[in-house]
Backbone as CSV, one residue per row, in Angstrom:
resi,resn,N_x,N_y,N_z,CA_x,CA_y,CA_z,C_x,C_y,C_z
1,UNK,-28.468,-43.445,19.001,-28.469,-43.235,17.566,-29.651,-42.379,17.151
2,UNK,-30.810,-42.672,17.738,-32.011,-41.913,17.431,-31.858,-40.471,17.911
3,UNK,-31.163,-40.289,19.032,-30.934,-38.963,19.586,-30.016,-38.150,18.668
4,UNK,-28.961,-38.763,18.109,-28.064,-38.074,17.173,-28.806,-37.651,15.913
5,UNK,-29.696,-38.507,15.443,-30.470,-38.183,14.258,-31.386,-37.000,14.526
6,UNK,-31.952,-36.966,15.746,-32.807,-35.856,16.138,-32.001,-34.551,16.204
7,UNK,-30.774,-34.623,16.700,-29.900,-33.444,16.799,-29.558,-32.891,15.416
8,UNK,-29.235,-33.755,14.476,-28.897,-33.260,13.133,-30.099,-32.642,12.457
9,UNK,-31.283,-33.184,12.716,-32.497,-32.620,12.147,-32.754,-31.231,12.728
10,UNK,-32.510,-31.061,14.030,-32.658,-29.747,14.661,-31.671,-28.754,14.071
11,UNK,-30.435,-29.200,13.846,-29.409,-28.302,13.302,-29.761,-27.857,11.893
12,UNK,-30.288,-28.756,11.075,-30.668,-28.352,9.721,-31.834,-27.376,9.761
13,UNK,-32.742,-27.576,10.701,-33.846,-26.621,10.854,-33.330,-25.255,11.283
14,UNK,-32.357,-25.251,12.197,-31.762,-23.985,12.639,-31.051,-23.293,11.488
15,UNK,-30.348,-24.072,10.648,-29.632,-23.474,9.523,-30.605,-22.888,8.508
16,UNK,-31.758,-23.503,8.384,-32.774,-22.950,7.485,-33.314,-21.633,8.026
17,UNK,-33.344,-21.513,9.356,-33.846,-20.288,9.975,-32.887,-19.121,9.765
18,UNK,-31.589,-19.389,9.660,-30.609,-18.338,9.416,-30.680,-17.981,7.942
19,UNK,-31.041,-16.772,7.663,-31.194,-16.322,6.275,-29.847,-15.880,5.730
20,UNK,-29.199,-16.736,4.973,-27.933,-16.381,4.336,-28.266,-15.664,3.029
21,UNK,-27.859,-14.397,2.888,-28.188,-13.665,1.663,-27.481,-14.249,0.444
22,UNK,-28.122,-14.105,-0.708,-27.545,-14.644,-1.938,-26.335,-13.840,-2.391
23,UNK,-26.422,-12.527,-2.264,-25.274,-11.698,-2.651,-24.821,-10.883,-1.450
24,UNK,-23.527,-10.899,-1.224,-22.930,-10.183,-0.102,-21.886,-9.240,-0.661
25,UNK,-21.854,-8.005,-0.152,-20.804,-7.084,-0.564,-20.010,-6.619,0.648
26,UNK,-19.089,-5.724,0.427,-18.155,-5.277,1.464,-18.884,-4.602,2.625
27,UNK,-19.987,-3.943,2.357,-20.735,-3.241,3.406,-21.415,-4.194,4.377
28,UNK,-21.577,-5.448,4.004,-22.298,-6.422,4.822,-21.428,-7.132,5.852
29,UNK,-20.125,-6.979,5.783,-19.236,-7.693,6.705,-18.505,-6.676,7.587
30,UNK,-18.050,-7.096,8.777,-17.311,-6.187,9.645,-16.017,-5.698,8.980
31,UNK,-15.720,-4.426,9.183,-14.582,-3.796,8.510,-13.257,-4.466,8.866
32,UNK,-13.033,-4.744,10.148,-11.736,-5.292,10.546,-11.488,-6.672,9.939
33,UNK,-12.530,-7.471,9.793,-12.357,-8.790,9.186,-12.059,-8.675,7.693
34,UNK,-12.776,-7.763,7.020,-12.545,-7.588,5.586,-11.141,-7.042,5.319
35,UNK,-10.733,-6.035,6.072,-9.423,-5.411,5.851,-8.308,-6.427,6.081
36,UNK,-8.436,-7.234,7.132,-7.421,-8.250,7.414,-7.321,-9.262,6.271
37,UNK,-8.463,-9.732,5.797,-8.480,-10.744,4.727,-7.985,-10.168,3.399
38,UNK,-8.398,-8.939,3.091,-7.982,-8.321,1.827,-6.484,-7.994,1.853
39,UNK,-5.964,-7.599,3.015,-4.527,-7.340,3.148,-3.730,-8.623,2.918
40,UNK,-4.221,-9.729,3.445,-3.554,-11.015,3.217,-3.583,-11.371,1.732
41,UNK,-4.702,-11.077,1.085,-4.833,-11.347,-0.352,-3.819,-10.522,-1.145
42,UNK,-3.676,-9.245,-0.798,-2.709,-8.382,-1.489,-1.285,-8.904,-1.305
43,UNK,-0.989,-9.364,-0.093,0.350,-9.878,0.187,0.614,-11.178,-0.577
44,UNK,-0.384,-12.059,-0.644,-0.225,-13.331,-1.350,-0.037,-13.140,-2.851
45,UNK,-0.683,-12.101,-3.410,-0.559,-11.857,-4.846,0.889,-11.582,-5.225
46,UNK,1.617,-10.876,-4.372,3.024,-10.597,-4.632,3.265,-9.523,-5.668
47,UNK,2.220,-8.894,-6.172,2.370,-7.862,-7.199,2.353,-6.460,-6.620
48,UNK,1.972,-6.330,-5.353,1.944,-5.033,-4.687,3.372,-4.640,-4.334
49,UNK,3.874,-3.577,-4.965,5.256,-3.155,-4.741,5.384,-2.413,-3.413
50,UNK,6.276,-2.913,-2.577,6.544,-2.280,-1.295,7.684,-1.286,-1.498
51,UNK,7.500,-0.018,-1.098,8.541,0.983,-1.334,9.765,0.783,-0.439
52,UNK,10.885,1.354,-0.865,12.131,1.245,-0.102,12.054,2.013,1.212
53,UNK,11.306,3.103,1.219,11.227,3.982,2.382,10.253,3.480,3.443
54,UNK,9.746,2.289,3.277,8.701,1.760,4.162,9.145,1.686,5.626
55,UNK,10.388,1.334,5.876,10.865,1.164,7.250,11.089,2.488,7.972
56,UNK,11.180,3.593,7.231,11.559,4.864,7.825,10.420,5.864,7.931
57,UNK,9.263,5.535,7.404,8.180,6.503,7.311,7.151,6.280,8.421
58,UNK,6.543,7.389,8.863,5.427,7.323,9.802,4.139,7.483,8.994
59,UNK,3.032,7.084,9.568,1.761,7.205,8.846,1.145,8.589,8.986
60,UNK,1.639,9.396,9.919,1.147,10.762,10.100,2.213,11.579,10.804
61,UNK,2.138,12.887,10.637,3.145,13.759,11.243,3.045,13.771,12.755
62,UNK,1.862,13.549,13.276,1.656,13.600,14.719,1.988,12.289,15.424
63,UNK,2.326,11.255,14.659,2.732,9.980,15.267,4.181,10.086,15.731
64,UNK,4.513,9.379,16.795,5.875,9.397,17.294,6.738,8.338,16.626
65,UNK,6.152,7.177,16.328,6.909,6.061,15.761,6.217,5.507,14.524
66,UNK,6.989,4.786,13.743,6.423,4.072,12.595,5.642,2.860,13.113
67,UNK,4.763,2.284,12.325,4.008,1.103,12.776,4.929,-0.082,13.072
68,UNK,4.555,-0.864,14.070,5.344,-2.033,14.449,5.134,-3.209,13.502
69,UNK,3.948,-3.333,12.960,3.626,-4.443,12.081,4.386,-4.310,10.762
70,UNK,5.032,-5.386,10.322,5.802,-5.343,9.081,4.900,-5.246,7.850
71,UNK,3.671,-5.708,7.981,2.732,-5.719,6.852,1.740,-4.563,6.905
72,UNK,2.098,-3.476,7.555,1.145,-2.386,7.730,0.763,-1.722,6.408
73,UNK,1.618,-1.754,5.414,1.312,-1.125,4.130,0.173,-1.875,3.430
74,UNK,0.118,-3.191,3.591,-0.965,-3.974,3.008,-2.288,-3.671,3.720
75,UNK,-2.214,-3.516,5.030,-3.410,-3.190,5.809,-3.923,-1.806,5.426
76,UNK,-3.025,-0.849,5.258,-3.443,0.495,4.856,-4.040,0.477,3.446
77,UNK,-3.433,-0.273,2.541,-3.960,-0.366,1.176,-5.345,-1.016,1.169
78,UNK,-5.545,-2.039,2.003,-6.853,-2.682,2.090,-7.896,-1.727,2.671
79,UNK,-7.500,-0.947,3.664,-8.422,0.030,4.250,-8.771,1.122,3.245
80,UNK,-7.807,1.533,2.439,-8.056,2.533,1.393,-9.012,1.965,0.346
81,UNK,-8.778,0.733,-0.076,-9.655,0.103,-1.067,-11.076,-0.019,-0.528
82,UNK,-11.219,-0.338,0.745,-12.545,-0.436,1.347,-13.236,0.921,1.376
83,UNK,-12.508,1.973,1.729,-13.100,3.314,1.755,-13.545,3.747,0.364
84,UNK,-12.750,3.437,-0.637,-13.115,3.792,-2.013,-14.351,3.003,-2.437
85,UNK,-14.452,1.754,-2.011,-15.628,0.933,-2.329,-16.885,1.516,-1.683
86,UNK,-16.782,1.900,-0.424,-17.940,2.386,0.320,-18.420,3.735,-0.209
87,UNK,-17.486,4.633,-0.531,-17.829,5.961,-1.040,-17.875,5.909,-2.554
88,UNK,-19.036,5.634,-3.092,-19.199,5.412,-4.534,-18.965,6.668,-5.368
89,UNK,-19.053,7.848,-4.747,-18.964,9.085,-5.523,-17.567,9.380,-6.038
90,UNK,-16.583,8.642,-5.607,-15.205,8.880,-6.032,-14.488,9.755,-5.023
91,UNK,-13.442,9.246,-4.443,-12.716,10.010,-3.434,-11.252,10.114,-3.813
92,UNK,-10.577,11.074,-3.215,-9.179,11.316,-3.521,-8.310,11.270,-2.280
93,UNK,-7.100,11.741,-2.439,-6.110,11.709,-1.369,-6.537,12.602,-0.205
94,UNK,-7.132,13.748,-0.500,-7.547,14.680,0.549,-8.558,14.077,1.508
95,UNK,-9.552,13.411,0.968,-10.553,12.757,1.810,-9.901,11.684,2.679
96,UNK,-9.032,10.886,2.088,-8.396,9.797,2.832,-7.427,10.319,3.884
97,UNK,-6.781,11.449,3.619,-5.909,12.055,4.635,-6.725,12.437,5.858
98,UNK,-7.918,12.971,5.633,-8.791,13.343,6.741,-9.317,12.095,7.442
99,UNK,-9.682,11.093,6.678,-10.227,9.861,7.257,-9.204,9.170,8.163
100,UNK,-7.964,9.092,7.743,-6.930,8.409,8.514,-6.215,9.339,9.495
101,UNK,-6.642,10.573,9.596,-6.036,11.537,10.517,-6.412,11.248,11.955
102,UNK,-5.862,12.050,12.848,-6.140,11.867,14.270,-5.697,13.072,15.064
103,UNK,-5.819,12.965,16.369,-5.477,14.084,17.242,-4.019,14.021,17.660
104,UNK,-3.357,15.170,17.569,-1.967,15.274,18.000,-1.938,15.573,19.490
105,UNK,-1.117,14.831,20.214,-0.943,15.095,21.643,-0.021,16.298,21.789
106,UNK,-0.462,17.308,22.553,0.333,18.533,22.684,0.634,18.857,24.141
107,UNK,0.809,17.838,24.957,1.128,18.079,26.363,-0.091,18.586,27.116
108,UNK,0.041,19.745,27.746,-1.066,20.291,28.528,-2.076,21.033,27.669
109,UNK,-1.718,21.352,26.445,-2.652,22.034,25.535,-3.701,21.048,25.021
110,UNK,-4.799,21.595,24.558,-5.835,20.730,24.012,-5.351,20.101,22.705
111,UNK,-5.715,18.853,22.463,-5.273,18.200,21.226,-5.910,18.833,19.993
112,UNK,-5.162,18.830,18.894,-5.654,19.352,17.620,-5.702,18.222,16.604
113,UNK,-6.666,18.302,15.690,-6.771,17.300,14.642,-5.744,17.583,13.553
114,UNK,-5.038,16.534,13.126,-4.087,16.631,12.015,-4.384,15.512,11.021
115,UNK,-4.150,15.814,9.773,-4.405,14.832,8.726,-3.223,13.869,8.597
116,UNK,-3.494,12.725,7.983,-2.469,11.691,7.791,-1.528,12.095,6.654
117,UNK,-0.433,11.376,6.516,0.559,11.634,5.493,0.017,11.238,4.116
118,UNK,0.213,12.125,3.146,-0.330,11.891,1.805,0.510,10.902,1.002
119,UNK,1.802,10.841,1.252,2.670,9.988,0.440,2.290,8.512,0.541
120,UNK,2.005,8.054,1.737,1.622,6.653,1.935,0.303,6.366,1.218
121,UNK,-0.658,7.262,1.367,-1.967,7.085,0.732,-1.819,7.109,-0.786
122,UNK,-1.044,8.057,-1.280,-0.846,8.173,-2.729,-0.169,6.925,-3.288
123,UNK,0.834,6.409,-2.584,1.528,5.196,-3.031,0.558,4.014,-3.072
124,UNK,-0.237,3.854,-2.024,-1.202,2.741,-1.989,-2.220,2.863,-3.112
125,UNK,-2.689,4.075,-3.381,-3.665,4.269,-4.447,-3.054,3.978,-5.815
126,UNK,-1.810,4.363,-6.018,-1.141,4.072,-7.294,-0.960,2.574,-7.495
127,UNK,-0.593,1.876,-6.428,-0.413,0.425,-6.531,-1.749,-0.289,-6.753
128,UNK,-2.791,0.155,-6.064,-4.111,-0.440,-6.279,-4.608,-0.169,-7.691
129,UNK,-4.273,0.996,-8.210,-4.653,1.324,-9.585,-3.857,0.487,-10.578
130,UNK,-2.594,0.257,-10.286,-1.760,-0.571,-11.152,-2.245,-2.016,-11.169
131,UNK,-2.778,-2.489,-10.038,-3.312,-3.843,-9.939,-4.736,-3.946,-10.482
132,UNK,-5.258,-2.842,-10.985,-6.601,-2.772,-11.576,-7.693,-3.048,-10.549
133,UNK,-7.461,-2.654,-9.303,-8.478,-2.771,-8.267,-9.301,-1.483,-8.214
134,UNK,-8.628,-0.351,-8.409,-9.335,0.930,-8.503,-8.972,1.596,-9.829
135,UNK,-9.756,2.597,-10.214,-9.503,3.324,-11.458,-9.895,4.780,-11.266
136,UNK,-9.419,5.634,-12.179,-9.736,7.055,-12.114,-11.196,7.294,-12.456
137,UNK,-11.795,8.249,-11.781,-13.165,8.663,-12.058,-13.107,10.049,-12.686
138,UNK,-13.594,10.177,-13.904,-13.528,11.455,-14.610,-14.928,11.975,-14.895
139,UNK,-15.043,13.308,-14.893,-16.285,13.947,-15.307,-16.337,13.971,-16.817
140,UNK,-17.501,13.671,-17.368,-17.634,13.638,-18.820,-18.812,14.505,-19.246
141,UNK,-18.624,15.158,-20.375,-19.701,15.899,-21.005,-19.811,15.352,-22.419
142,UNK,-20.811,14.512,-22.627,-20.888,13.820,-23.909,-19.807,12.762,-23.961
143,UNK,-18.965,12.831,-24.978,-17.836,11.905,-25.094,-16.534,12.529,-24.619
144,UNK,-16.566,13.811,-24.285,-15.369,14.538,-23.875,-15.162,14.411,-22.361
145,UNK,-13.954,14.042,-21.961,-13.610,13.954,-20.546,-13.134,15.318,-20.080
146,UNK,-13.766,15.839,-19.021,-13.438,17.177,-18.545,-12.288,17.172,-17.540
147,UNK,-12.469,16.454,-16.423,-11.411,16.429,-15.410,-11.546,15.172,-14.548
148,UNK,-10.483,14.881,-13.805,-10.473,13.741,-12.898,-11.060,14.183,-11.561
149,UNK,-12.035,13.446,-11.073,-12.709,13.789,-9.825,-12.101,13.039,-8.642
150,UNK,-11.720,11.816,-8.845,-11.180,10.984,-7.778,-10.946,9.586,-8.302
151,UNK,-11.123,8.618,-7.429,-10.961,7.229,-7.842,-12.168,6.418,-7.409
152,UNK,-12.450,5.365,-8.162,-13.539,4.453,-7.847,-13.032,3.030,-8.030
153,UNK,-13.800,2.076,-7.540,-13.426,0.673,-7.647,-13.748,0.182,-9.055
154,UNK,-12.815,-0.524,-9.664,-13.033,-1.082,-11.002,-13.924,-2.320,-10.894
155,UNK,-14.389,-2.805,-12.019,-15.254,-3.989,-12.013,-14.512,-5.211,-11.491
156,UNK,-13.247,-5.351,-11.898,-12.432,-6.475,-11.414,-12.219,-6.357,-9.908
157,UNK,-11.910,-5.147,-9.445,-11.708,-4.917,-8.020,-12.963,-5.178,-7.213
158,UNK,-14.115,-4.744,-7.754,-15.378,-4.973,-7.060,-15.677,-6.465,-6.956
159,UNK,-15.411,-7.207,-8.015,-15.644,-8.655,-7.995,-14.736,-9.335,-6.969
160,UNK,-13.462,-8.937,-6.926,-12.522,-9.513,-5.961,-12.938,-9.198,-4.529
161,UNK,-13.311,-7.940,-4.296,-13.674,-7.523,-2.942,-14.981,-8.178,-2.497
162,UNK,-15.941,-8.308,-3.394,-17.197,-8.973,-3.052,-16.993,-10.459,-2.801
163,UNK,-16.071,-11.081,-3.538,-15.767,-12.497,-3.325,-15.181,-12.712,-1.930
164,UNK,-14.277,-11.821,-1.521,-13.676,-11.921,-0.182,-14.737,-11.673,0.888
165,UNK,-15.629,-10.695,0.654,-16.702,-10.407,1.607,-17.654,-11.592,1.728
166,UNK,-17.943,-12.253,0.620,-18.820,-13.428,0.655,-18.174,-14.569,1.445
167,UNK,-16.865,-14.719,1.288,-16.139,-15.750,2.031,-16.218,-15.478,3.533
168,UNK,-16.041,-14.213,3.918,-16.108,-13.833,5.332,-17.524,-14.038,5.864
169,UNK,-18.528,-13.629,5.089,-19.918,-13.789,5.515,-20.264,-15.264,5.704
170,UNK,-19.769,-16.109,4.824,-20.025,-17.550,4.937,-19.434,-18.089,6.237
171,UNK,-18.211,-17.648,6.570,-17.579,-18.085,7.816,-18.369,-17.610,9.028
172,UNK,-18.874,-16.381,8.974,-19.656,-15.833,10.086,-20.947,-16.621,10.258
173,UNK,-21.643,-16.900,9.152,-22.894,-17.649,9.240,-22.661,-19.074,9.713
174,UNK,-21.525,-19.666,9.364,-21.218,-21.009,9.859,-20.977,-20.987,11.365
175,UNK,-20.314,-19.935,11.859,-20.098,-19.809,13.299,-21.417,-19.611,14.028
176,UNK,-22.313,-18.839,13.428,-23.626,-18.622,14.041,-24.407,-19.928,14.093
177,UNK,-24.325,-20.699,13.030,-25.057,-21.966,12.963,-24.530,-22.973,13.983
178,UNK,-23.238,-22.880,14.319,-22.651,-23.821,15.276,-22.950,-23.457,16.717
179,UNK,-23.324,-22.211,16.972,-23.624,-21.779,18.342,-24.911,-22.436,18.817
180,UNK,-24.916,-22.929,20.043,-26.155,-23.536,20.561,-27.202,-22.457,20.799
181,UNK,-28.432,-22.786,20.507,-29.546,-21.867,20.716,-30.073,-22.059,22.122
182,UNK,-30.172,-20.964,22.860,-30.701,-21.036,24.226,-32.216,-21.088,24.172
183,UNK,-32.760,-22.116,24.774,-34.210,-22.252,24.812,-34.707,-21.700,26.110
184,UNK,-35.814,-20.988,26.051,-36.353,-20.353,27.259,-37.518,-21.108,27.793
């Protein structure tokens, strides 16, 4: 009994040593964990409209087949939302086409870089905008709006994404706290 009490005291001391930050954002958690969790959130909401052409489309011209995962549109939308969050200056379809692009296999010739399909990216951005996760970023001169520069994360979207990132960070810190510390 005394030994168990000593163990719990050691664990609380170890947990105090792990500095859990008060505020966590999307940049603080691993990308694959955030994208997976945010995609699940989009799917659970049920408001993200899945297009009819989803089963027949490829994600890029250089791909041979469509994605095998049935929920790939949610994963792509989550990855797009994360990229828009990370790039605060406002990004558009062109940047995302380059980001999601890749090398085309050309047999014996050297591979060439090709950009991703714009329709999928544009659809995801429109749906994220409809869900009020992202919004248009416009240049302004005084009170007059000059032109649209790209898209940025809305306040509601930022709060949702930071909440999911905090949840992931909490899970990571709990896993770290449960790992035994090797004493030398």
